[in-house]
N, C-alpha and C positions, 0 to 999 in steps of 0.2 A: 266390833266395839269401836267406838269413838275416842280416839286419843288427841287431846289438846296440849301442847306444849308450848308456855311463854318462854321467850328467850331475852335475857338481859340486853338491853342496847339496839333491839329491834322491834320495831313498830308492828309487825304481824306476829302471828300464832303459825306454828305448824301445826296442822289439823291433817289426820288421814284416819283411816280404818284399820283395825287390826284384828287378825286372826288370834292373837295372844289373847288369854284370859286376864281380867284386872289383877289377878294375884300374880301372874307372870310378869306384867308390865312393873307392878310395885316392886317385885323383888328386883328386877333389873336395874330399876332407878334407885333403889336402896345401896345395891351393890357399886353402881356407878358413883353416887355421892360420898360413901365410905371410903372408897379409893383415893378420894382427894382431887387429884387431877385426872381421873380416869374419862373414857367416855361411854356414854348410854346409847346401847345399839338397840334398835327396834325396827321391827319388819312389817310392812303392811300386808293387805291382802294381795295385793299384785306380785308381793316378794320383791318389792324394793325396799333397800336396806336405809335406814336414817340414822346417822351416827351424830350426835350432841355433845359438845363438851360438857360435862357435869357441872362444873363452875359456873357455867353460863344459864343453867336451868331457873327460870323465875318461878314457875308453876307449873304443874302436870293436872290434866283433869281428865280422869278417865270414867267412861260412862256407855251408855248403850248410844246407839247411833239413832238420831232422831231420823223418822221418814220425813223426807223431802217431799214438799208440795209441790206438783208442778200443775199448771193449767188455771182453769178459773173458776174452781171451787162449785163443781157441779152440785145441785142440791139445795144452795142458798139462793134466799128471794131477792130479787133483782128490784131495783128502786123503781124503775120503769114499771115492773107488772104490779107492784104495789099502787102505785099513783094512777096508775091505767083502770084499776079494777076499782079504785075510789070514784074516779071520774063517773065510770060507766054505771056504778049504783047509785051517785047523786041526783041523778035525774034529768 
């Protein structure tokens, strides 16, 4: 599952994949925010631990990880192929 955390006064998001369930992440966030000056601790799939000061959390997005597309989009029609086909049939 992908977790995105926006941090105040920071131009970048913290984005990582977690093996925790959405409910576990939500409970951890809720507990950290309720503690006032507490830390939010989350762990990614590799076992790295992220500690974020709860007062600095701007937003958290919890969702399924997007399948990242790598490559040249096999199966798509190329512009060269379309134009070449028209030229060959036009006469």
